[in-house]
N, C-alpha and C positions, 0 to 999 in steps of 0.2 A: 167715161170719156170715149167718146166713139175714135176709134184709130182709124179710122178713114180722114180724120181732122187733122191729124199731122203733117208735116210737111216732107220730114225724113221717113224712111222704112228703119227697121231695124239693122240692115247691112249698112246704109249708111252715119247710121251712130258708130259701127263697130270699126267702119274706115275711116272714119274721123280720131276716134278715140286711137285708133293704131299710129294713125299720122303725129297726131300728139306725144304719143310715146316716143315716135322716132324722134322728131324734133328734140324734146326733152335730152334723149340718150345722143343724139349730136352736141348737145351744148355742153352736157357732158364731157362727151369726148374731148373737146375742145379746152375744157377748163387742164390747169396745171401752174406750174411756178411759171412767172415772169420773172423778166430779166429786170435790173436796175441799173445805173450808172457805175456800180460800186462792182458788181458784179453781172459775166454775160451768161447767160443759161441759153444753152444751144439747142435745150428741149422745143423751145418756142417755134422752131422749124421742123420738128418731126413729121413725118408723113401722117402719124394720127391726127394730129392738129391741122395741118393744111392740107391733106387731101381727101381721109377715110371721114371725119366731123362734117366737112361742109357737105359732103356728100350724102351722108345720113341727113342730115336736116334739108336737104333739097329733096330727098325721097318721101319723105316727114309731110314734106308742105305739097307734094303732088297728092300724095294719099290723101290727105285733109280737100284739095281741090276736088278730086275724083269723088271723095265722097259726099261735096257738096252738089256737084253737078249732077251723078248718076241718080238717074228714074229710079223712086221707089216699086219692087215687085209688086202688082196689086193681087194678089192671090184669093182675097175674099170681096173680088169686085163681081158684081149682080146687077144686071139691068132691070 
């Protein structure tokens, strides 16, 4: 298979994979015990779940968008 036929380069795939890993890590940071009507869980408003995890997810999505938009470097281009 000719490498020049691929839409993405190696760095694009690395950025997309890193972004996906960050999104998964952000969702794992959001996980935890939930509150119920019988028992209140104050951990639902912790800094990790309210501020850090959404920021990690946002950065992951930005990495994926940049990985899609970034033009692959064409090192083997010959006219």
